[in-house]
N, C-alpha and C positions, 0 to 999 in steps of 0.2 A: 849684289849685280849677279846678272845670267850669266850661267856659265855658255860653255861653247855648247853647240846643238849637234844632234846625230841627225843625218839623215836618212830618211827614207826613201832608196832609189829601185826598190823592187818588192813586188806584192804577188802572191798567191793564193787561189782560196779554191776549198772544196766545201761547199756548203748543201742545203737542203735542196738549193736551186740547179746543184750540178756540180762538174768541174767547171774552172775557170773565173779568173778576175773579173770579167765583163760582164757572164753570166751572173754573180754576184750582185754587181752595181746596179747592172739594169732592174734586175727584181727589187733591190731595196731603194732604189732613186723611184720607181713608180708604184714600192707600198705592196707587194704583191705577199702573200703568207704562203710560207713553205711547210705548212700544219697540215697533216693528211693522216685520215685513219689507216693505223697500224697493219699492215698487211705482212711482215716479212716471218712474224708469228703468230699464234693464236692466243691472243688479249682481250677474245670475247669474253672472257670471266674477272676480267680484271676491272677495278674502279674507274681507271684512264684507258682509254682506247686511243689516243690520240698521240703524234711525237712529229717531229722534223727532222727524220733522218736523209743521210746523204742516198740518193738514187743511184740506181748501178750506173756505175760511172766506166769509160775506156782504161784499164788500168795500163797500157802500153806505156805510158807517160811516165811510170813510175821506176822505171829502170835505171838509168842515170842521165845527166847533161849531154846533151849530144849523142847519144845513144855508147858511150865510152865505159863498156864494161869490166874492163880491163879483164884481170887473171879469174875474176871471181863469177860465178854463174846468175844468170839474169835474177834481178830481184823481185821481177814483173809475177811472179808467183804469189796469189794471193793466201796460198796455205801456209806459205812461209812468212805472213804478215798477220800482224794485230790489224785491227780496223784503223784504231790510231796513227799505225806505224804508215801503212797503205796510203790514207788521206795526206800524213805527215809527208811523205814525201814526194807525191804528185803536186800538194801545194809546194813545196822546197822548191823542185825544180823549175818550175812557172814564175815564183819571186826571182830565183838564182838568174834565168835567162831573161828576165823583164829588166831585170838590174845591168844585162849585158858584163857578166861575169861568165869568167871560166872553171871548165871541170877539174877539180884539184887547184884551186885560187889560192896562192901562198900566203901565210899567215890570216887565216881564213877557222870561222868555227861556229859550232851551232851550240843556242842556248835556249830552250824553249819550254813550255809548261805543259804540263797534262794529268787531268785530275785522275783518270781512272787506268791511263797508258796501255795496255793489253788486257783488259778485264775480259775482253769477248771471248779472247784464250780459255780463260781461266775458267769463263762458265760453260763452256764449250766441253773442258777435257773436264770437268769436274761430274759433269752430267753423266758422261762415257764411264766415269772411273765408279760411279755409284750405282747405274744402271746396267751397266754392261763389263762389269770387274777390271774395268780399263783395257780391253779388250783393243781399243782403237786409238790410246793416248798415243799423240807423236813423241819423236823424240825431240823434237822442238817445241816442246809445252814450256818448258822453263825457260827458255832462252829468246821466244817468242813474245812471253805474258807477262816479263816483267816491265816496269815502268821506264827503264831508265835503256832497254832496249831501243825505245822510239826516236832518241837522238842520236844513235849509233845508226840506226838504219839511213836516216839524213846523211851522217858523215859518209858512210859507205856509197852511199848513191851519188853524192858529190864529190867524194874523193878528198874530204877537207879533214886534215891531219890536227887541227888546233882542238880547242875544248870540245867536248862532248856532253852536255850537262841537261838531265830534265828537273825542271822543278815543280814540285806538285803540292802547293798549298791549297788545294780546292779550289772555289772558282774564280780565285787571285793569282791563280798558275801562272797563266800566260803573261798578265800585266807583271808579275813579279820577274819575270824572265825577261821581257825588254827592259824592264828598268835595272836590271843587273847586267844586261848586256852592253846598254847606255854606258856604265859604269866602267866596264872594261875598255870599251873604245875610247871613253876620254882619259883615260889613264894610258892609252896607247900601248895597250896589251896586244891588240888585232887591230888590223885593216878595215877586215869587215867579218861581220858574222851576221850568220840565218837565225831569225827569231821568230818569236812568234808561238802559237798552240795548236793542239790537236787533240780531241777525244773522237772517240767510236763507242758510244755509251747508250743508243738505242737498244736495248736487250731486254729478255724476258726480266732479269733478276732485278735491272736498275728501273725498271718500269713498276715493278710490281713493289719492290721496295721504296721508292718515294710514293707510291699509293698508299702504302702502310702508314707512310712519316704524314701522311695529308698536305703534302706538299705540292702534288700536282693537282692540272685542273681535270675535274671529272666531271662539270655541266654541259660542254659541249661536245660530247661525242656524237652527236648527230649532225654536228656542225663545226670539222675540224677549224677550218680555216680562221673562227672567230674567238678560237680557245685562248690564246696570248693575246691578251688587253691588257698591256702596263696602264697605271694611272685610272683606269676605268673604274667607275664603282661596279659594274659584275664580273670583276677580277676573281676568281675561285683558286688559284696556284698556274705554277710554272708550266711550260710545255717542256718536256725534255727534248732537245735536240742534239745536233754532231758536228764533225767536218772537223777543216783545218785551216787557220789562216796565218800565212808566213810572211815574213816581211826583210829582206836585205838591208842588214843598218850599215852605216860608217858613217865616218865624222865628216861635218859638212865641209868643212875647206877640202878632203881629199876628193870628196864626191866633185863637187865643182871644178878641181883641180883636172879631174880625168872627163869632163865634160858629161856626167851622168844626170840624168832626169830625174826631179827630188818631185817626190809625192807630196811631203809635208817633212819637219823636223820636229824631234821629242826634244823638249826642251827642260822638263823638269819630271821626276818620280819622287811619290811617297807610299809609305807604308806604314801602318800603326796596327794594333789590333785592341779591341774593346774587351778582352780577357774577362770575356761574360757568359758565355755560354756556347753549347757543341753547334747547334743549328739557329738561333734567335740572334736576333742582333739588340745591343743594347738602346733600349726607348730613346737614352738620353742623348744620345747620337754625337757625343764631344769626339771621338775619337776618329769618327770619318769627317767631322769637321776639320777637327787638326790634320787629317789626311791630305783634305785637298787643299788646306791652307799652306802646308808644308811644299806641296807640289807647286803650287802657284810662286811662293815666295823664291823656290830653285828655278822656277822658269823666269825670274823678275818681273813677272805680269802682275798688274794691278786685275780686280773684279771687273771693271769695265773693257778692258781690252779682249776678254773672253765674247766670243761671239758664237760660239756653239756647244753646249755639252751632249756626252754621249753618256747617258744614264746608264746602270746597272740596270733598271728597271724590269724585273723580274715577273709580274703580273701576278705577285702574291699581297696578300693583305699588309701586313706590316711591313717587309722591305722597301714596297713605293711608297708608303705614306713615311716613312723615317729620312729616305733620301731625298726625297721631296723639300722636306724641313731642312735638312742639312744643306742641303744644297743653297738653297734660300737664305740661311746663316752665313754662308760662305761667300755669298756676291754680294751680299748685303742690299744696297739701296738703290743697286742696277738689276738686281735679280728680274724683276718681271719683263725687262727688255731683253733678257738672254733666253732666247730657244734653243729647244735640245729636245731629242728623242730617243727612244730605244730600240735599239734592230732587234731585240729579242722580241720584239712584237710580231717579228717576221721570219725568222729563223728558228726560234725557243730558247732555249737555255743550252748552250753546248759544254757545259759543266768549264773544265780547265782552261777551255778555247776561248771562253767568252769576253775575255779582255782583250785578247787579238781580233777577236771579230768586231769587236768597238772601235779599235783604235783604227783598225781598215777601212770602217765604214766612216770614219772622223776625217783620217787621211784624204780618202777619195772625195769627201765633202769641202774639203778645201781646196785640193787641186780642182774641182768641177766648178766650184762656186754655187754647190746644189745642197740644200741639206734636207735628208729623208726625214721621212714622217715617222710618228709613230701611229701603228694602225688599228683597228678596231677600238680606236678614243671615243665612243659613242656618247659617255655618260661621265662627265667628268668626276671623279671624286673631291668634293668641296676639301680632303684631306689633302689630294695632291694638288696645289692651286698654283704650279709653273706654265711655262709655255712650252707644250710637248709637241706640237708640228702635229695637230692632230689631224690623220687621215690622207693628209696631202702635202708633198715635198716644197720647198719653197727653193727658189733663186737668189741666193745670197752669199757675198762673197765676206766669207770670217777670216778676219786677221787671226786666230787663235780658238782651240777648241780645248776643252776640259774633259779625259776619259775617265768615268768611276767603273769600280770594281769592288764589290760585296762580296764574302764570302763567308761557308759554315766554318766554326770555330774563331769566330768574333773579329774576322781577317777584312783589314780595307787597304785597299790600294788605289794610286790615281796617277795619272798620266797628262801631261800637257805638251800640246802641238800648237806648232807656228806654223801658218802658211810658209811654202817654200822662198817667198819674195819678201817674207818680213825678216828683217835685221840682217841681208846678207848685204 
């Protein structure tokens, strides 16, 4: 039997397209690429010279909801933020306001995912330490750089005194955070939780490190917008992305009682581990299938009820082929009738925030009756034989969506979303 649902009542985004939920949705809906040549640092000698970074944004919205700073100094000073925290606070503020929630909302907390946290602070400070004997190392280096500080900054900005946790499980971080937030809400521990994910990882060390791993695209340096091409025969690795996707979550019954607008509802969550390899997926795919099937069972959904799949779809050879095969195995005889797409074709791979990016795209797809495309899918790989909505989105009113997230360390996570008016 399906459990009660958790409503998504607010959404905030900072992405490769800039700040704002509508900015993100307009770009994804129309199939625009956020990938471009790296210009924030010199990558001319790197094998990979493209990424999908967040462009310069107005940081004034990073202070607090409704400008209520209380006794603390303004938190909009970027020198006292990691990139992940800055993006996270901005997106959190938008989500909270979008949900109609107040500053210092009682019985509320934060549980988010981040793969690297303040890794940018570490890169800068270690560079100074080794090159300049640490003459300019800030006293904030430790406090700002640790992963757990990201949720603290959001709690401070929104005045929330409940749980303030960061999950860091690699690429599945934000999917797991939303899954745990759902559990706490259904246990009636909190009235509302801010969840989602944030990462600020388009950095010299990250780009070079993934290049050494041969995980990122190197064949499209002269055509950046074409570099992320999930499920296409010409794919050669993922594009590193970054940003924040935050959601205000509350029990559906409480959201409806206060008259909140609901984008979609989280109906099921599951997580498994291949226990196979640090960076490679188990070709068998059994645990990926079990993860998706468990999430569907928890949601009380049959495969034929799924009208959209938001794929992990990284644009790597192995990931895309295995995920396609596992999704077919999960959906069974209806697999050919279920459309899906990879948001990463447009925003790159924002690491620990990628699951939240996919959930936001899926929630907006359900709310707007429109399924976004997979761009750059010009020559479909026969090993990826699903309907990936190539290059142009579709006006379709789906009842439910399956959101996949697969990560380093053999981790698999999945969420099932239901349309706001389904089962209400």
